[in-house]
C-alpha positions as CSV (number, residue, x, y, z in Angstrom):
1,M,0.0,-0.1,0.0
2,E,0.9,3.6,-0.7
3,K,2.2,5.6,2.4
4,T,-0.3,8.5,1.8
5,Y,-3.4,6.1,1.1
6,L,-2.5,4.0,4.4
7,R,-2.2,7.1,6.6
8,K,-5.3,8.5,5.1
9,E,-7.2,5.3,5.9
10,L,-5.9,4.9,9.3
11,R,-6.9,8.6,10.0
12,E,-10.4,7.9,9.0
13,L,-10.6,4.6,11.0
14,L,-9.3,6.1,14.0
15,K,-12.0,8.9,13.7
16,S,-14.7,6.2,13.3
17,M,-13.5,4.4,16.5
18,D,-13.6,7.7,18.4
19,F,-17.0,8.5,17.3
20,V,-18.4,5.1,17.9
21,S,-16.8,5.0,21.4
22,N,-17.9,8.4,22.5
23,K,-21.4,7.6,21.1
24,L,-21.4,4.4,23.2
25,L,-20.0,6.1,26.4
26,V,-22.0,9.4,26.3
27,D,-25.3,7.9,25.3
28,E,-26.7,6.6,28.9
29,K,-29.9,5.1,27.2
30,A,-27.4,2.8,25.0
31,A,-28.5,-0.5,26.6
32,G,-29.1,-3.9,25.4
33,K,-29.6,-4.2,21.7
34,D,-28.0,-0.7,20.9
35,F,-25.1,-1.5,23.2
36,Q,-24.4,-4.7,21.3
37,I,-24.7,-3.2,17.9
38,Y,-22.1,-0.5,19.1
39,F,-19.8,-3.1,20.5
40,K,-19.7,-5.2,17.5
41,I,-19.2,-2.3,15.1
42,Y,-16.1,-1.2,17.4
43,Q,-14.8,-4.7,17.1
44,Q,-15.0,-4.5,13.4
45,L,-13.2,-1.4,13.3
46,G,-10.3,-2.8,15.6
47,L,-9.9,-5.7,13.2
48,A,-9.7,-3.2,10.3
49,W,-7.1,-1.3,12.4
50,E,-5.1,-4.4,12.8
51,Y,-5.2,-5.2,9.1
52,L,-4.1,-1.8,8.2
53,G,-1.2,-1.9,10.8
54,Q,-0.2,-5.2,9.1
55,Q,0.5,-3.0,6.0
56,C,2.5,-0.3,7.5
57,K,6.3,-0.2,6.7
58,Y,6.9,2.4,9.4
59,W,8.2,5.0,6.8
60,D,8.0,7.8,9.2
61,G,9.9,6.0,12.2
62,Y,9.0,5.8,15.6
63,R,8.1,8.4,18.5
64,K,8.7,8.0,22.1
65,T,5.8,8.0,24.6
66,R,5.9,9.2,28.3
67,E,6.5,5.6,29.2
68,K,9.7,5.5,27.0
69,H,8.1,3.2,24.4
70,E,8.6,3.7,20.8
71,V,5.4,3.9,18.8
72,C,4.9,3.9,15.1
73,K,4.1,7.5,13.9
74,I,1.5,6.1,11.2
75,C,-0.2,3.0,12.7
76,G,0.6,3.2,16.6
77,K,2.5,-0.2,16.5
78,V,4.6,-0.5,19.6
79,K,8.3,-1.2,18.8
80,T,9.6,-4.4,20.9
81,L,12.4,-3.6,23.0
82,K,14.6,-6.4,24.7
83,N,15.5,-5.5,28.1
84,K,19.3,-5.8,28.4
85,K,19.2,-6.3,32.1
86,N,17.6,-9.5,32.2
87,V,19.5,-11.0,29.1
88,K,22.3,-13.3,30.3
């Protein structure tokens, strides 16, 4: 996938996830059937995020978080770091 296309799709996907989660959390009347619908939509969006994240080639590199983790600037994947103190 192209970098610009992937970035655009991930941005739209994250906006959709925010919308669904805000709608689900804010709407106190969302119980029962409505809750299940929003939950299933959010699960499907999560699967789409996972798929698009696998297409990412980490073009823009990583950024550091407050917890000193390195996270991809495009897809949000955490770079695995080995703890050198525990390696023998």
